[in-house]
N, C-alpha and C positions, 0 to 999 in steps of 0.2 A: 397568449398560449404559454403554458407552462413546458418547459423541455421535459422530456420523458426518457428513462433509459430505456435502451434496446440493444439488442443483438447487431454491432455493427460489423459490417463485412470486413475483412482484412486485405491486404495487398495481394494474397495470394488466393482469396475466395471470391473477391468480385470478378465481373465478368472479364475486366482488363487484364486482372491479374491471371485467370484461369487460361486465358489466350495468351499472355506472356509465358507463362511456366510450361505451357503445352507445346508452345514453339521454341522455347530457349535452347533445346538442342541443335534444332536447325539452323539458329542464326546466331550461334556463339561466336562467329568469327566477325560479326558485324557490329563496328563500333555504334553504329546508329540505333541499331537494336538494344544493345546492352544500356544506352543511354535513357531507355525510357524506365528503367528500373528505380533508380535514385529519386527522381521528382514523383515517383508513384509511390514509392514507400513513404516518402516524407508526407505526402497529402493523406494518406491514412493516419500517420501518427498525428498530425495536428488535427485531423478530424475528431479522434480520439480525445485531445486535449480541450478542443471547442466544446465539445458534448460535456466534459468533466467541468469546464469552467462554467458553463451554462447550468449545470446541474447543482452547481454551489452557488449559484446566484452572483458569480463574478461578470456582470456583463462587460465591463471594462477590459478585463483579460479576454473573455470570448470575442470581443469585437478586434482586438489586436490580433488574436489568433486566426480570425476568419480572414484578415486582410494577408495573412501568410498562406492561409490554405488557398484563397484566391491565387496567389504568385504560384503556388506549387501545382495547381490545376493547370494554370497557363504554361508552366514548364513542362508538365506532362504532355499536353497538347502539342507544343512545340517538338518534343522530343518524337511523339507519333508522327507527326508532318514530316520532319526530315526523314524518318525511317520510309514511311510510304513514296517519299520522292527519291529513295535511293535506287541506283540502277539495279533492276532485279538480276542483271548477269553478275553481280557482285557478290550475292548471297541468294542461294535457290534453296527453298525448303523442301524437305525429304518427305513430307507427306502429314506429320503430327500437326494436326489443327484444330483450334477450337472456334466456332464462329463468334466474333466480336460482336457484330450487330446484326 
């Protein structure tokens, strides 16, 4: 398969990003909520770099970046899991929501 350029979603336009930024005002005081953003942004940055390396035919760099992308994905998942396990009494949403799944 040859890599093809496509319009990639950004950290703000993917489903997780839409959910995150729609709910950011409601959970601004939650450290576990805020911890989701950095690895999620990094995931999208790395995905763009993987695509660029693949398009340039640099499979070695693409493979290296894929390993980092995998770690950013895991970090994002762990941050989401920590937020999901947070005591709901610590941070109550005010009603802005975007369905994540």
